[in-house]
VEXVO-479420 format. One record per atom (N, C-alpha, C, O, CB): residue in three letters; x, y, z. Coordinates in steps of 0.001 Angstrom, whole numbers, padded with zeros to 6 digits, always signed. Glycine has a CB too. Layout:
<atoms>
ALAXYZ ...
</atoms>
This chain:
<atoms>
MET-030653-002853-045226 MET-030226-001853-044238 MET-030651-002264-042830 MET-029895-002099-041872 MET-030812-000468-044583 LYS-031870-002802-042714 LYS-032383-003232-041405 LYS-031504-004339-040831 LYS-031189-004363-039641 LYS-033849-003721-041524 HIS-031114-005267-041733 HIS-030269-006384-041269 HIS-028906-005880-040799 HIS-028346-006370-039818 HIS-030083-007428-042396 PHE-028399-004905-041512 PHE-027110-004323-041146 PHE-027173-003654-039772 PHE-026278-003838-038946 PHE-026667-003307-042206 LEU-028239-002874-039530 LEU-028419-002212-038233 LEU-028607-003227-037113 LEU-028100-003047-036006 LEU-029619-001262-038280 LEU-029348-004307-037416 LEU-029563-005366-036428 LEU-028237-006038-036071 LEU-027973-006332-034905 LEU-030569-006411-036961 LEU-027402-006279-037093 LEU-026098-006898-036874 LEU-025214-006017-035995 LEU-024539-006518-035096 LEU-025405-007172-038214 ILE-025214-004716-036247 ILE-024431-003768-035434 ILE-024928-003774-033991 ILE-024124-003756-033059 ILE-024518-002333-036024 ALA-026246-003798-033801 ALA-026833-003804-032453 ALA-026438-005061-031692 ALA-026102-004998-030509 ALA-028365-003697-032529 VAL-026477-006207-032374 VAL-026110-007485-031741 VAL-024631-007473-031359 VAL-024269-007894-030261 VAL-026412-008680-032691 CYS-023781-006994-032261 CYS-022337-006909-031984 CYS-022069-005995-030795 CYS-021226-006294-029948 CYS-021573-006397-033225 PHE-022791-004882-030740 PHE-022620-003929-029640 PHE-022970-004567-028301 PHE-022243-004422-027318 PHE-023486-002684-029870 LEU-024106-005283-028281 LEU-024539-005942-027034 LEU-023561-007033-026623 LEU-023227-007169-025446 LEU-025949-006540-027199 CYS-023105-007811-027603 CYS-022175-008907-027296 CYS-020851-008377-026759 CYS-020302-008904-025792 CYS-021924-009763-028544 CYS-020355-007339-027394 CYS-019075-006777-026974 CYS-019157-006172-025582 CYS-018201-006242-024810 CYS-018611-005728-027966 ASN-020284-005585-025268 ASN-020423-004944-023966 ASN-020682-005931-022844 ASN-020469-005607-021676 ASN-021530-003942-024010 ASN-021132-007111-023174 ASN-021453-008088-022129 ASN-020425-009200-022014 ASN-020540-010054-021136 ASN-022803-008689-022390 SER-019422-009207-022883 SER-018471-010316-022902 SER-017438-010211-021785 SER-016617-009294-021758 SER-017768-010373-024243 GLU-017501-011161-020877 GLU-016511-011343-019820 GLU-016167-010069-019047 GLU-015017-009851-018664 GLU-015270-011900-020409 VAL-017163-009252-018830 VAL-016941-008044-018042 VAL-017307-008350-016598 VAL-018467-008612-016278 VAL-017774-006839-018593 GLU-016309-008312-015739 GLU-016554-008577-014327 GLU-016512-007274-013553 GLU-015559-006507-013686 GLU-015526-009578-013764 PRO-017528-007014-012748 PRO-017509-005778-011964 PRO-016375-005806-010943 PRO-016117-006832-010313 PRO-018859-005568-011253 LEU-015712-004684-010791 LEU-014611-004597-009835 LEU-015166-004522-008413 LEU-015979-003653-008098 LEU-013716-003367-010137 ALA-014726-005422-007580 ALA-015184-005431-006192 ALA-014487-004297-005435 ALA-013262-004181-005464 ALA-014900-006816-005513 VAL-015260-003488-004778 VAL-014709-002389-003990 VAL-014739-002797-002525 VAL-015805-003054-001964 VAL-015505-001062-004223 LYS-013578-002852-001917 LYS-013482-003285-000525 LYS-013946-002162+000401 LYS-013659-000988+000165 LYS-012032-003710-000180 ASP-014651-002532+001434 ASP-015158-001553+002403 ASP-014133-001382+003528 ASP-013934-002281+004345 ASP-016545-001999+002980 TYR-013492-000215+003552 TYR-012479+000077+004567 TYR-013021+000973+005678 TYR-012251+001471+006499 TYR-011270+000734+003922 SER-014322+001180+005713 SER-014906+002151+006654 SER-014558+001852+008115 SER-014330+002779+008892 SER-016416+002176+006494 SER-014514+000585+008494 SER-014191+000250+009891 SER-012737+000608+010215 SER-012431+001029+011330 SER-014440-001258+010158 PHE-011846+000439+009236 PHE-010441+000808+009431 PHE-010300+002327+009555 PHE-009567+002827+010408 PHE-009574+000283+008261 HIS-011013+003047+008689 HIS-010954+004511+008730 HIS-011458+005043+010072 HIS-010890+005976+010639 HIS-011780+005114+007581 LYS-012526+004435+010562 LYS-013113+004865+011834 LYS-012145+004611+012983 LYS-011940+005477+013833 LYS-014446+004136+012091 GLU-011551+003418+013005 GLU-010599+003080+014070 GLU-009349+003958+013977 GLU-008805+004383+014997 GLU-010207+001586+013991 ALA-008901+004225+012755 ALA-007717+005071+012561 ALA-007974+006488+013057 ALA-007104+007098+013679 ALA-007311+005100+011079 ALA-009167+007012+012783 ALA-009516+008367+013226 ALA-009499+008455+014746 ALA-008985+009422+015309 ALA-010900+008775+012686 SER-010053+007462+015404 SER-010074+007431+016880 SER-008657+007317+017426 SER-008296+008001+018384 SER-010939+006250+017397 PHE-007860+006452+016816 PHE-006476+006261+017252 PHE-005694+007567+017148 PHE-004985+007943+018081 PHE-005793+005164+016415 CYS-005821+008248+016030 CYS-005075+009496+015805 CYS-005488+010568+016810 CYS-004648+011324+017298 CYS-005299+010008+014368 LYS-006767+010631+017114 LYS-007262+011626+018065 LYS-006762+011323+019474 LYS-006317+012225+020185 LYS-008798+011671+018047 GLU-006835+010069+019873 GLU-006453+009666+021230 GLU-004940+009737+021465 GLU-004496+009942+022595 GLU-006944+008255+021504 ASN-004151+009568+020402 ASN-002698+009494+020553 ASN-001947+010708+020007 ASN-000726+010681+019856 ASN-002194+008267+019874 ASN-002690+011765+019715 ASN-002104+013025+019246 ASN-001319+012862+017945 ASN-000226+013406+017785 ASN-001194+013599+020315 TYR-001908+012092+017014 TYR-001352+011935+015675 TYR-002057+012917+014741 TYR-003029+013566+015128 TYR-001505+010462+015166 ASN-001565+013016+013522 ASN-002196+013854+012506 ASN-003652+013407+012322 ASN-003918+012239+012037 ASN-001413+013778+011153 GLU-004578+014338+012485 GLU-005999+014009+012391 GLU-006612+014394+011054 GLU-007829+014330+010883 GLU-006752+014687+013497 SER-005771+014794+010105 SER-006269+015146+008775 SER-006306+013941+007840 SER-007226+013799+007035 SER-005406+016242+008168 TYR-005301+013075+007950 TYR-005206+011931+007043 TYR-004351+010837+007674 TYR-003685+011050+008687 TYR-004616+012361+005678 TYR-004387+009671+007055 TYR-003476+008584+007423 TYR-003217+007738+006186 TYR-003892+007889+005167 TYR-004065+007711+008586 PHE-002230+006843+006284 PHE-001875+005958+005177 PHE-002359+004547+005499 PHE-002067+004008+006566 PHE-000334+005972+004916 LEU-003096+003961+004573 LEU-003575+002586+004719 LEU-002972+001740+003604 LEU-003082+002082+002427 LEU-005138+002523+004684 VAL-002332+000630+003983 VAL-001736-000292+003017 VAL-002440-001637+003151 VAL-002379-002275+004202 VAL-000188-000437+003241 ASP-003110-002063+002081 ASP-003845-003331+002103 ASP-003085-004368+001286 ASP-003174-004385+000058 ASP-005292-003150+001551 LEU-002338-005230+001966 LEU-001502-006212+001285 LEU-002268-007451+000823 LEU-001668-008395+000308 LEU-000386-006628+002189 SER-003597-007451+001006 SER-004394-008537+000431 SER-004659-008282-001050 SER-005072-009183-001781 SER-005726-008694+001191 VAL-004419-007050-001482 VAL-004615-006663-002880 VAL-003399-007093-003702 VAL-002270-007028-003216 VAL-004847-005126-003005 HIS-003617-007523-004921 HIS-002545-007916-005845 HIS-001500-006806-005938 HIS-001852-005630-006025 HIS-003121-008236-007253 SER-000222-007171-005920 SER+000849-006164-005884 SER+000961-005350-007167 SER+001660-004337-007199 SER+002167-006835-005613 GLY+000286-005780-008212 GLY+000268-005008-009446 GLY-000837-003970-009481 GLY-000964-003209-010439 GLY+000125-005924-010614 LYS-001645-003949-008411 LYS-002734-002974-008304 LYS-002441-001978-007181 LYS-001650-002254-006279 LYS-004088-003690-008053 ASN-003081-000840-007251 ASN-002905+000171-006209 ASN-003394-000374-004866 ASN-004511-000879-004757 ASN-003664+001475-006574 ARG-002539-000263-003848 ARG-002929-000764-002522 ARG-002347+000069-001386 ARG-002440-000315-000220 ARG-002489-002208-002363 PHE-001754+001194-001719 PHE-001300+002181-000729 PHE-002224+003385-000889 PHE-002237+004032-001937 PHE+000244+002581-000931 PHE-003003+003685+000165 PHE-004019+004727+000090 PHE-003736+005865+001073 PHE-003362+005627+002221 PHE-005395+004134+000361 ILE-003919+007094+000611 ILE-003909+008260+001500 ILE-005368+008627+001728 ILE-006066+009059+000811 ILE-003079+009480+000889 TYR-005816+008448+002967 TYR-007234+008679+003277 TYR-007423+009962+004072 TYR-006754+010193+005079 TYR-007813+007495+004059 ASP-008346+010790+003597 ASP-008656+012073+004237 ASP-009833+011901+005191 ASP-010921+011506+004775 ASP-008973+013161+003175 PHE-009614+012197+006463 PHE-010670+012015+007459 PHE-011839+012982+007276 PHE-012991+012610+007501 PHE-010094+012180+008842 ALA-011553+014209+006874 ALA-012601+015231+006765 ALA-013558+014953+005601 ALA-014777+014990+005769 ALA-011969+016610+006592 THR-013000+014678+004432 THR-013828+014451+003245 THR-014284+012995+003125 THR-015175+012671+002339 THR-013060+014851+001993 LYS-013651+012118+003927 LYS-013941+010686+003888 LYS-013701+010121+002488 LYS-014482+009320+001974 LYS-015391+010420+004326 LYS-012592+010568+001890 LYS-012234+010115+000551 LYS-010750+009760+000475 LYS-009937+010251+001258 LYS-012575+011191-000487 VAL-010419+008900-000480 VAL-009023+008577-000759 VAL-008452+009699-001618 VAL-008933+009952-002722 VAL-008883+007181-001473 LEU-007427+010366-001106 LEU-006816+011488-001812 LEU-005888+011019-002928 LEU-005776+011667-003968 LEU-006048+012363-000835 ASP-005226+009890-002703 ASP-004294+009359-003696 ASP-004046+007887-003386 ASP-004283+007429-002269 ASP-002953+010165-003704 LYS-003567+007155-004382 LYS-003264+005736-004192 LYS-002203+005312-005180 LYS-002033+005934-006229 LYS-004531+004867-004353 ASN-001482+004241-004841 ASN-000400+003793-005711 ASN+000035+002386-005327 ASN-000498+001778-004399 ASN+000792+004761-005639 LEU+001021+001885-006070 LEU+001572+000553-005808 LEU+002496+000582-004597 LEU+003036+001628-004239 LEU+002330+000028-007039 VAL+002670-000577-003974 VAL+003610-000721-002862 VAL+004057-002181-002800 VAL+003282-003093-003086 VAL+002962-000270-001501 THR+005316-002384-002423 THR+005872-003735-002373 THR+005478-004464-001083 THR+004987-003860-000129 THR+007395-003679-002494 HIS+005708-005784-001088 HIS+005636-006560+000157 HIS+006885-007440+000238 HIS+007609-007611-000743 HIS+004318-007436+000220 GLY+007115-007990+001427 GLY+008326-008758+001679 GLY+008319-010143+001050 GLY+007264-010757+000891 GLY+008532-008890+003143 SER+009504-010629+000693 SER+009635-011946+000067 SER+009389-013085+001057 SER+008893-014143+000669 SER+011017-012093-000548 CYS+009729-012882+002320 CYS+009444-013848+003399 CYS+009933-015261+003053 CYS+009192-016233+003199 CYS+007935-013882+003690 ASP+011169-015363+002601 ASP+011671-016660+002159 ASP+012994-017059+002822 ASP+013763-017836+002255 ASP+011844-016648+000667 GLN+013256-016531+004014 GLN+014534-016797+004664 GLN+014517-018008+005583 GLN+015469-018788+005588 GLN+014953-015603+005439 PHE+013463-018178+006355 PHE+013400-019275+007318 PHE+012727-020521+006752 PHE+012846-021610+007314 PHE+012668-018826+008557 GLU+012032-020356+005657 GLU+011392-021479+004973 GLU+011127-021051+003530 GLU+011117-019857+003229 GLU+010058-021916+005697 GLU+010917-021996+002660 GLU+010632-021675+001270 GLU+009255-021008+001162 GLU+008341-021309+001929 GLU+010696-022951+000391 ASN+009134-020121+000217 ASN+007869-019408+000032 ASN+007563-019319-001466 ASN+007741-018265-002076 ASN+007928-017980+000676 PRO+007103-020428-002057 PRO+006850-020449-003501 PRO+005741-019495-003951 PRO+005686-019121-005122 PRO+006500-021843-003923 ASP+004867-019106-003040 ASP+003749-018210-003391 ASP+004039-016751-003054 ASP+003118-015941-002948 ASP+002483-018650-002671 LYS+005319-016416-002884 LYS+005671-015082-002388 LYS+005189-013941-003277 LYS+004962-012835-002787 LYS+007151-014985-002234 TRP+005032-014188-004565 TRP+004547-013133-005452 TRP+003044-012923-005300 TRP+002561-011791-005329 TRP+004883-013467-006904 GLU+002308-014024-005136 GLU+000843-013963-005119 GLU+000254-013640-003756 GLU-000734-012913-003651 GLU+000283-015260-005591 LYS+000869-014187-002714 LYS+000264-014065-001383 LYS+001291-013595-000361 LYS+002403-014120-000294 LYS-000343-015406-000941 VAL+000911-012612+000423 VAL+001817-012047+001431 VAL+001833-012914+002683 VAL+000786-013341+003169 VAL+001401-010604+001790 LYS+003038-013171+003201 LYS+003201-013830+004499 LYS+003791-012814+005467 LYS+004576-011951+005074 LYS+004115-015107+004389 PHE+003411-012922+006720 PHE+003838-011949+007724 PHE+004687-012621+008796 PHE+004402-013743+009216 PHE+002621-011263+008363 ASP+005727-011926+009231 ASP+006594-012441+010285 ASP+007366-011261+010864 ASP+007900-010437+010121 ASP+007569-013555+009743 ASN+007423-011182+012175 ASN+008070-010074+012870 ASN+009559-010331+013130 ASN+010279-009418+013535 ASN+007361-009811+014182 ARG+010021-011551+012903 ARG+011389-011919+013258 ARG+012429-011174+012419 ARG+012226-010908+011234 ARG+011579-013415+013097 VAL+013544-010848+013070 VAL+014660-010212+012383 VAL+015190-011154+011299 VAL+015285-012362+011511 VAL+015787-009835+013389 ASP+015528-010598+010152 ASP+016060-011321+008994 ASP+015037-012215+008289 ASP+015415-013040+007457 ASP+017221-012156+009425 SER+013754-012064+008608 SER+012739-012890+007954 SER+012430-012416+006538 SER+011972-013198+005705 SER+011468-012897+008777 HIS+012680-011127+006262 HIS+012352-010491+004969 HIS+010849-010508+004694 HIS+010417-010436+003543 HIS+013093-011199+003823 CYS+010061-010604+005763 CYS+008603-010622+005625 CYS+008012-009234+005886 CYS+008650-008379+006500 CYS+007986-011652+006589 SER+006805-009032+005419 SER+006040-007845+005788 SER+005513-008032+007200 SER+005469-009150+007714 SER+004874-007587+004786 MET+005114-006934+007821 MET+004566-006977+009177 MET+003274-006165+009227 MET+003235-004998+008836 MET+005596-006435+010211 LYS+002231-006808+009713 LYS+000939-006128+009854 LYS+000938-005192+011046 LYS+001767-005309+011949 LYS-000189-007145+009993 GLY-000006-004258+011037 GLY-000233-003433+012210 GLY-000041-001948+011968 GLY+000270-001502+010863 GLY+000665-003866+013296 LYS-000237-001203+013041 LYS-000108+000256+012996 LYS+001347+000655+013244 LYS+002048+000061+014063 LYS-001042+000926+014042 TYR+001771+001679+012508 TYR+003118+002215+012646 TYR+003057+003727+012837 TYR+002211+004411+012262 TYR+003977+001856+011414 LYS+003959+004222+013645 LYS+004194+005655+013722 LYS+005291+005968+012719 LYS+006367+005371+012762 LYS+004585+006114+015182 ILE+005020+006909+011810 ILE+006056+007323+010871 ILE+006993+008267+011609 ILE+006586+009331+012076 ILE+005444+008006+009595 GLY+008241+007865+011705 GLY+009223+008597+012497 GLY+010042+009578+011685 GLY+009540+010216+010759 GLY+010138+007640+013174 SER+011299+009689+012041 SER+012159+010726+011463 SER+012539+010433+010020 SER+012593+009287+009575 SER+013412+010878+012290 ARG+012798+011519+009317 ARG+013225+011480+007916 ARG+014737+011265+007890 ARG+015466+011855+008688 ARG+012826+012802+007155 ASP+015204+010420+006971 ASP+016622+010079+006940 ASP+017056+009823+005497 ASP+016231+009771+004584 ASP+016910+008840+007828 TYR+018361+009664+005312 TYR+018904+009377+003980 TYR+018681+007910+003625 TYR+018823+007029+004473 TYR+020413+009722+003917 SER+018335+007659+002376 SER+018199+006298+001860 SER+019060+006147+000623 SER+019180+007082-000167 SER+016721+005963+001541 SER+019654+004992+000448 SER+020444+004735-000758 SER+019549+004296-001915 SER+020029+004036-003019 SER+021511+003664-000481 TRP+018245+004215-001654 TRP+017281+003784-002660 TRP+016468+004970-003179 TRP+016280+005964-002477 TRP+016347+002712-002080 GLY+015995+004852-004403 GLY+015028+005797-004953 GLY+015462+007251-004900 GLY+016529+007613-005397 GLY+013749+005658-004235 ILE+014611+008090-004282 ILE+014887+009529-004207 ILE+015781+009873-003018 ILE+015927+011040-002654 ILE+013578+010313-004113 ASN+016377+008841-002420 ASN+017333+009010-001303 ASN+016696+009550-000034 ASN+017341+010245+000751 ASN+018447+009935-001719 VAL+015421+009222+000161 VAL+014698+009621+001377 VAL+014025+008392+001966 VAL+013408+007603+001249 VAL+013643+010741+001076 LYS+014151+008236+003289 LYS+013399+007179+003971 LYS+012829+007736+005257 LYS+013327+008717+005810 LYS+014295+005940+004258 TYR+011777+007092+005719 TYR+011183+007425+007011 TYR+011212+006180+007881 TYR+010764+005106+007480 TYR+009724+007964+006850 TRP+011750+006351+009079 TRP+011788+005252+010039 TRP+010369+004918+010460 TRP+009542+005805+010670 TRP+012661+005612+011274 LEU+010098+003622+010581 LEU+008782+003156+011001 LEU+008899+002530+012384 LEU+009740+001661+012616 LEU+008194+002140+009981 HIS+008048+002981+013297 HIS+008030+002466+014658 HIS+006787+001602+014840 HIS+005668+002112+014890 HIS+008061+003625+015697 GLY+006993+000292+014938 GLY+005877-000628+015103 GLY+005193-000441+016446 GLY+005853-000365+017482 GLY+006352-002059+014958 LEU+003874-000369+016427 LEU+003102-000094+017637 LEU+002376-001321+018180 LEU+001643-001230+019165 LEU+002103+000994+017363 GLU+002580-002462+017538 GLU+001884-003684+017953 GLU+002871-004843+018034 GLU+003993-004751+017536 GLU+000733-004023+016971 SER+002445-005929+018665 SER+003329-007088+018808 SER+003710-007669+017442 SER+004753-008310+017310 SER+002655-008168+019671 SER+002883-007449+016444 SER+003130-007990+015098 SER+004180-007220+014312 SER+004635-007682+013266 SER+001850-008003+014317 ASN+004573-006034+014815 ASN+005545-005229+014055 ASN+006571-004516+014942 ASN+007171-003524+014528 ASN+004810-004201+013221 ARG+006764-005020+016144 ARG+007676-004381+017107 ARG+009130-004322+016639 ARG+009891-003471+017100 ARG+007614-005116+018416 ASN+009521-005208+015735 ASN+010921-005262+015299 ASN+011212-004421+014061 ASN+012250-004600+013423 ASN+011306-006682+015026 ALA+010319-003516+013720 ALA+010498-002714+012500 ALA+011841-001976+012491 ALA+012551-001982+011485 ALA+009353-001704+012362 GLU+012182-001344+013609 GLU+013443-000596+013672 GLU+014657-001526+013612 GLU+015619-001243+012898 GLU+013495+000242+014953 LYS+014614-002635+014359 LYS+015723-003596+014333 LYS+015932-004144+012927 LYS+017064-004371+012503 LYS+015461-004750+015316 ARG+014855-004351+012225 ARG+014921-004911+010874 ARG+015193-003842+009815 ARG+015419-004162+008648 ARG+013623-005635+010550 VAL+015169-002580+010223 VAL+015301-001441+009300 VAL+014242-001545+008202 VAL+014525-001362+007018 VAL+016733-001392+008674 VAL+013030-001839+008626 VAL+011875-001802+007722 VAL+011380-000360+007728 VAL+010835+000124+008720 VAL+010726-002825+008166 VAL+011583+000311+006599 VAL+011324+001747+006502 VAL+010445+002038+005291 VAL+010277+001198+004407 VAL+012648+002538+006410 LEU+009893+003240+005272 LEU+009125+003708+004115 LEU+010089+004421+003173 LEU+010686+005432+003541 LEU+007944+004660+004549 HIS+010242+003897+001961 HIS+011168+004504+001004 HIS+010684+004237-000412 HIS+009726+003494-000628 HIS+012607+003959+001199 SER+011367+004858-001380 SER+011033+004590-002778 SER+012082+003686-003399 SER+013152+003459-002834 SER+010915+005903-003576 TRP+011746+003174-004584 TRP+012629+002248-005266 TRP+012381+002418-006762 TRP+011236+002413-007214 TRP+012389+000761-004799 ASN+013450+002568-007519 ASN+013315+002775-008968 ASN+012548+001649-009657 ASN+011925+001867-010696 ASN+014688+002907-009599 ALA+012590+000447-009084 ALA+011947-000717-009697 ALA+010430-000721-009537 ALA+009743-001487-010212 ALA+012513-001979-009104 VAL+009899+000123-008656 VAL+008442+000174-008432 VAL+007828+001168-009407 VAL+008242+002326-009475 VAL+008105+000574-006951 LYS+006843+000707-010157 LYS+006190+001552-011155 LYS+005248+002550-010485 LYS+004865+002386-009327 LYS+005417+000689-012168 ASN+004889+003574-011231 ASN+004018+004626-010701 ASN+002570+004469-011154 ASN+001752+005366-010950 ASN+004534+005986-011122 GLN+002259+003341-011762 GLN+000880+003056-012151 GLN+000656+001553-012100 GLN+001611+000777-012060 GLN+000568+003616-013569 GLU-000590+001150-012102 GLU-000907-000261-011986 GLU-000307-001056-013145 GLU-000294-000602-014290 GLU-002419-000460-011933 ILE+000192-002257-012821 ILE+000827-003115-013822 ILE+000176-004499-013883 ILE+000671-005395-014566 ILE+002319-003256-013521 TYR-000939-004664-013161 TYR-001664-005940-013151 TYR-001908-006420-014581 TYR-002282-005607-015427 TYR-003009-005799-012394 PRO-001714-007700-014887 PRO-001504-008849-013990 PRO-000043-009096-013581 PRO+000241-010078-012895 PRO-002030-010080-014650 ARG+000879-008226-013990 ARG+002265-008365-013530 ARG+002356-007968-012061 ARG+001473-007290-011537 ARG+003227-007496-014392 TYR+003427-008393-011404 TYR+003615-008124-009981 TYR+004655-007027-009760 TYR+005549-006824-010581 TYR+004035-009402-009249 SER+004520-006332-008646 SER+005558-005399-008224 SER+006732-006219-007687 SER+006543-007372-007300 SER+005018-004389-007140 PRO+007936-005651-007655 PRO+009079-006398-007117 PRO+008896-006681-005627 PRO+008105-006023-004953 PRO+010385-005620-007350 LEU+009624-007649-005134 LEU+009558-008008-003715 LEU+010618-007237-002931 LEU+011702-006951-003440 LEU+009747-009534-003525 SER+010283-006908-001685 SER+011231-006214-000808 SER+011680-007155+000300 SER+011353-008342+000296 SER+010598-004927-000208 TRP+012424-006614+001239 TRP+012811-007381+002421 TRP+011893-007027+003592 TRP+012267-007181+004755 TRP+014294-007110+002789 GLY+010713-006562+003277 GLY+009723-006221+004295 GLY+009309-004769+004265 GLY+008294-004397+004853 GLY+010252-006550+005646 CYS+010092-003939+003580 CYS+009766-002507+003504 CYS+008574-002264+002582 CYS+008437-002917+001547 CYS+010984-001703+003011 PRO+007711-001317+002966 PRO+006689-000859+002033 PRO+007319+000170+001093 PRO+007299+001366+001383 PRO+005459-000252+002791 ALA+007874-000285-000024 ALA+008553+000597-000971 ALA+007584+001032-002067 ALA+006779+000237-002552 ALA+009787-000106-001587 VAL+007673+002289-002444 VAL+006770+002869-003439 VAL+007583+003462-004595 VAL+008814+003453-004567 VAL+005865+003958-002792 SER+006888+003973-005599 SER+007571+004604-006730 SER+008213+005920-006299 SER+007828+006503-005285 SER+006586+004846-007893 ASN+009177+006378-007063 ASN+009831+007654-006764 ASN+008842+008816-006808 ASN+008891+009717-005971 ASN+010973+007906-007749 GLU+007948+008787-007789 GLU+006972+009862-007940 GLU+006008+009909-006755 GLU+005676+010986-006260 GLU+006193+009688-009243 PHE+005568+008749-006310 PHE+004644+008695-005170 PHE+005361+009085-003884 PHE+004780+009738-003018 PHE+004029+007284-005029 MET+006623+008685-003760 MET+007394+009039-002572 MET+007585+010544-002480 MET+007585+011099-001381 MET+008752+008335-002583 ASP+007748+011210-003612 ASP+007839+012676-003608 ASP+006594+013284-002961 ASP+006690+014218-002164 ASP+008011+013217-005052 LYS+005437+012748-003309 LYS+004174+013242-002750 LYS+004085+012959-001248 LYS+003700+013826-000462 LYS+002978+012599-003479 LEU+004448+011732-000864 LEU+004394+011361+000551 LEU+005363+012210+001366 LEU+005026+012696+002446 LEU+004716+009867+000732 ASP+006557+012379+000839 ASP+007595+013144+001524 ASP+007145+014583+001776 ASP+007311+015113+002874 ASP+008890+013131+000706 GLU+006587+015194+000767 GLU+006105+016571+000910 GLU+005014+016667+001970 GLU+005003+017592+002783 GLU+005578+017095-000432 ARG+004114+015719+001955 ARG+003002+015705+002903 ARG+003492+015471+004337 ARG+003075+016176+005256 ARG+001988+014624+002509 ILE+004375+014483+004531 ILE+004860+014150+005873 ILE+005674+015298+006457 ILE+005557+015604+007644 ILE+005707+012869+005836 GLN+006496+015929+005630 GLN+007318+017032+006120 GLN+006479+018205+006630 GLN+006894+018922+007541 GLN+008245+017508+005024 LYS+005318+018393+006047 LYS+004448+019504+006455 LYS+003655+019193+007730 LYS+003128+020101+008371 LYS+003482+019847+005327 SER+003573+017922+008092 SER+002774+017520+009248 SER+003474+017871+010561 SER+004643+017539+010760 SER+002486+016019+009193 LYS+002758+018533+011438 LYS+003316+018899+012742 LYS+003155+017780+013768 LYS+003758+017809+014841 LYS+002651+020168+013257 LYS+002337+016800+013420 LYS+002125+015651+014295 LYS+002520+014378+013559 LYS+002576+014371+012330 LYS+000649+015575+014769 PRO+002796+013295+014293 PRO+003142+012029+013626 PRO+001999+011553+012732 PRO+000825+011774+013027 PRO+003482+010942+014670 VAL+002369+010897+011635 VAL+001388+010335+010699 VAL+001281+008836+010945 VAL+002283+008162+011183 VAL+001787+010628+009212 LEU+000058+008324+010886 LEU-000199+006902+011083 LEU-000096+006164+009746 LEU-000678+006582+008745 LEU-001593+006682+011723 LEU+000654+005059+009749 LEU+000676+004107+008628 LEU+000127+002809+009175 LEU+000590+002313+010202 LEU+002136+003917+008017 TRP-000863+002257+008490 TRP-001494+001019+008965 TRP-001447-000014+007841 TRP-002023+000188+006772 TRP-002975+001275+009429 ILE-000752-001126+008099 ILE-000665-002223+007131 ILE-001638-003314+007527 ILE-001594-003827+008645 ILE+000780-002784+007044 ILE-002530-003670+006586 ILE-003543-004689+006846 ILE-003483-005751+005741 ILE-002727-005630+004777 ILE-004968-004050+006927 GLU-004294-006784+005912 GLU-004453-007767+004827 GLU-005920-008108+004678 GLU-006282-008917+003823 GLU-003620-009055+005101 
</atoms>
């Protein structure tokens, strides 16, 4: 009996220690602080903002709704990035995001965006929000029609190690997540900040 209990204890320890890697939690505090100041100074919504971290694998949650008051992430989900393969080949387009502001580049664009007017989309739940680039890295958002919308091909939960589909630069989310974003944005009396980082 003692040997049996010892064997169970050894198996338990081995199973619990085998190839378990702690998940690294990225510190976004500096982004949250800068976003809060930006929203206050520019008369944006001061309750929350959207942070998109495209350095995260596309099969993992990387679109965050951050609450300034509670200093917590209210919700998170998957989001696409651009294929960026029009002006040159991009064999790593699934694994690594490339950024380019040029029209027809199909790339993602870093920087802060003002979420603009609500409009009809032929994708997903048929709702899109115009994005107004506020920096030199994303000034062509409107010309490129890079908008916030949903897409049936985007899953509503993490799919890692698989990848989310590629877009032409739009931050596209699942239909279910877009329903949540749409409801929240419509209730906001001030513009909402979307910030894409890497």
